[in-house]
C-alpha positions in Angstrom: 56.8 1.4 102.3 56.9 0.2 98.7 59.8 -2.1 99.6 57.8 -3.7 102.4 54.8 -4.3 100.1 57.0 -6.0 97.5 58.6 -8.3 100.0 55.1 -9.2 101.5 53.8 -9.9 98.0 56.8 -12.1 97.2 56.3 -14.0 100.4 52.6 -14.6 99.6 53.4 -15.9 96.1 56.1 -18.3 97.5 53.7 -19.5 100.1 51.0 -20.0 97.5 53.4 -21.8 95.1 54.5 -24.1 97.9 50.9 -24.9 98.9 50.0 -25.7 95.3 53.0 -28.0 95.0 52.0 -29.8 98.1 48.4 -30.2 96.8 49.6 -31.5 93.4 52.1 -34.0 94.9 49.4 -36.4 96.2 47.6 -36.2 92.9 50.7 -36.9 91.0 51.6 -39.9 93.2 48.1 -41.2 92.8 48.4 -41.0 89.0 51.7 -42.8 89.1 50.2 -45.6 91.3 47.3 -45.9 88.9 49.6 -46.2 85.9 51.7 -48.8 87.7 48.5 -50.8 88.5 47.4 -50.7 84.9 50.9 -51.7 83.7 51.0 -54.7 86.1 47.5 -55.8 85.1 48.4 -55.5 81.4 51.6 -57.5 82.0 49.7 -60.2 83.9 47.2 -60.5 81.0 49.9 -60.8 78.4 51.7 -63.5 80.5 48.5 -65.5 81.0 48.0 -68.5 78.7 45.5 -67.9 75.9 43.1 -70.4 77.4 42.9 -68.4 80.6 42.3 -65.0 79.0 40.5 -64.5 75.6 39.9 -68.2 74.9 38.1 -68.7 78.2 35.3 -66.5 77.1 34.1 -68.9 74.4 35.8 -72.2 75.3 33.6 -75.3 75.7 35.6 -76.3 78.8 34.8 -75.2 82.3 37.4 -72.9 84.0 38.7 -75.7 86.1 39.9 -77.5 83.0 41.4 -74.4 81.4 43.3 -73.6 84.6 45.1 -76.9 84.5 48.7 -76.3 83.5 50.5 -78.7 81.2 53.4 -80.5 82.9 56.8 -79.2 82.0 57.9 -82.5 80.6 54.6 -83.1 78.6 55.0 -83.7 74.9 51.9 -83.9 72.7 51.8 -87.4 71.2 52.3 -87.6 67.4 49.2 -89.1 65.9 47.0 -88.7 62.8 44.4 -85.9 63.2 40.7 -86.6 62.8 38.7 -85.0 60.0 35.4 -86.8 60.4 35.9 -89.4 57.7 36.9 -92.4 59.8 35.7 -94.2 62.9 35.6 -91.8 65.9 35.9 -94.7 68.3 39.2 -95.8 66.7 40.5 -92.2 67.0 39.5 -91.9 70.6 41.1 -95.2 71.6 44.3 -94.3 69.8 44.4 -91.0 71.7 43.9 -92.7 75.0 46.7 -95.2 74.3 49.1 -92.4 73.3 48.2 -90.3 76.3 48.6 -93.2 78.7 52.4 -92.9 78.0 52.4 -89.7 80.0 49.9 -90.7 82.7 48.2 -87.3 82.4 45.4 -85.8 84.5 41.9 -85.8 83.1 42.0 -82.0 82.6 45.2 -82.3 80.5 43.5 -85.0 78.3 40.6 -82.6 77.8 42.9 -79.7 76.7 45.0 -82.0 74.5 42.2 -83.7 72.6 41.2 -80.7 70.4 44.8 -80.7 69.1 44.0 -84.0 67.4 41.1 -82.5 65.4 41.1 -80.6 62.1 38.9 -79.1 59.5 35.2 -79.2 60.0 35.6 -81.4 63.2 37.7 -78.7 64.9 35.1 -76.1 63.9 32.4 -78.3 65.4 34.4 -78.4 68.7 34.9 -74.6 68.8 31.1 -74.1 68.2 30.1 -76.1 71.3 28.4 -73.9 74.0 30.8 -72.3 76.5 31.6 -74.3 79.6 29.5 -77.2 78.3 32.3 -79.8 78.9 33.2 -80.6 82.5 35.1 -83.9 82.1 36.9 -86.1 79.5 33.9 -88.5 79.7 31.6 -85.7 78.6 33.9 -84.7 75.8 34.1 -88.4 74.6 30.3 -88.7 74.7 29.8 -85.5 72.6 32.6 -86.5 70.1 31.3 -90.1 69.5 27.7 -88.9 69.4 28.4 -86.3 66.7 30.4 -88.6 64.4 28.7 -91.9 65.2 27.6 -92.2 61.5 31.3 -92.9 60.7 31.5 -95.7 63.3 32.4 -99.0 61.6 30.1 -101.9 61.9 31.7 -104.2 64.5 32.4 -107.7 63.2 31.3 -110.8 65.0 32.8 -114.3 65.3 30.3 -115.8 62.9 31.3 -113.3 60.2 34.6 -115.1 60.0 32.9 -118.2 58.4 32.6 -116.1 55.2 36.4 -115.9 54.7 37.4 -118.6 52.3 40.8 -119.5 50.8 40.7 -118.6 47.1 41.7 -121.1 44.4 45.5 -120.8 44.0 45.9 -118.6 47.1 48.9 -119.6 49.3 48.3 -120.8 52.8 50.3 -117.8 54.1 48.1 -115.3 52.3 44.9 -117.0 53.5 45.9 -117.3 57.1 47.2 -113.7 57.2 44.0 -112.4 55.7 41.9 -114.4 58.1 43.9 -113.4 61.1 43.6 -109.7 60.3 39.8 -110.0 60.1 39.7 -112.0 63.4 41.7 -109.2 65.1 38.8 -106.8 64.4 36.3 -108.9 66.2 35.7 -107.7 69.8 35.4 -110.6 72.3 36.4 -113.2 69.7 35.0 -116.6 70.2 38.2 -118.6 69.3 36.4 -121.9 69.0 34.2 -120.3 66.2 37.3 -118.9 64.6 39.1 -122.3 64.5 36.0 -123.9 62.9 35.9 -121.1 60.4 39.5 -121.9 59.3 38.7 -125.6 59.1 35.8 -124.9 56.8 37.4 -122.1 54.8 40.8 -123.6 53.9 41.2 -125.5 50.6 41.8 -129.3 50.5 45.4 -129.8 51.6 47.7 -131.5 54.0 47.0 -128.7 56.5 43.3 -129.2 56.3 43.8 -132.9 56.8 45.9 -132.3 59.9 43.1 -130.1 61.3 40.7 -132.9 61.0 43.0 -135.2 62.9 43.8 -132.8 65.7 41.6 -129.8 66.2 43.5 -126.8 67.6 42.5 -125.6 71.1 42.6 -121.9 70.2 43.9 -119.4 67.6 47.4 -119.5 68.9 47.5 -123.3 68.5 46.0 -123.0 65.0 48.5 -120.4 63.9 51.4 -122.5 65.2 50.1 -125.5 63.2 49.6 -123.3 60.1 53.2 -122.0 60.4 54.6 -125.5 59.9 52.6 -126.1 56.8 53.3 -122.6 55.5 57.1 -123.2 55.7 56.7 -126.6 54.1 54.5 -125.2 51.3 57.0 -122.4 50.6 60.0 -124.7 50.5 58.2 -126.9 48.0 57.1 -123.9 45.9 60.8 -122.7 45.9 62.0 -126.1 44.8 59.4 -126.3 42.0 60.5 -122.9 40.8 64.2 -123.9 40.8 63.3 -127.1 38.8 61.3 -125.1 36.3 64.2 -122.7 35.7 66.6 -125.5 35.4 64.4 -127.3 32.9 63.9 -124.1 30.9 67.7 -123.6 30.8 68.3 -127.2 29.6 65.6 -127.0 27.0 66.8 -123.6 25.7 67.8 -124.1 22.0 71.5 -123.6 21.5 72.6 -120.9 19.0 74.3 -122.2 16.0 77.7 -120.8 15.4 78.5 -118.8 12.3 80.4 -120.7 9.6 82.5 -118.9 6.9 
């Protein structure tokens, strides 16, 4: 009788243990699946670009811009960074020209532009309201508007009449100086520029030639100036050679020592 009870008890225990194991199995499987899901989510978050994860929560760009991937062959153009002490229009134009080499999408231009900022300017960009920039046009508008006080006063064609050749200044120096100023004039009126040179140059054979045949445009004027610049420099070199030769001939000879 005792032997039968022992066997019955053992059978009940085994059955209970088997039942507990079957109940725990689904729970263990669920835990494993939960761990796997968390692991995959963590892995995806780590592999995600910064702009798509943490950065997206405070970025001034809308999600569509942040989601744009950089092309595999894209290389950020090497250019001077902007710190707020120069003309913002010049910086923006330089950036556009450099980026045009890659023919980038507008979203890529948006994401690349902050890389050209530094110091207080970069802090200004980061402080912009989240998702406040939806296009490169909007970014350009905000950038120019914020630093417009640093925008250079645009020169006009009449401003060139103030550029005069200094006494003793070479024709090359004057023409180069004038041309650099003219290049900074948007929509240059070349007829005004030609008249400015005719009035600003010192009395010389070049000025006389301008009175005989007025140049049609700046290219014509510069071509005429080049001939007289070469002639002027050849004459200057000849005079310098003559001066040195005269100095050599007039140099007193040293008397020899006599015992």
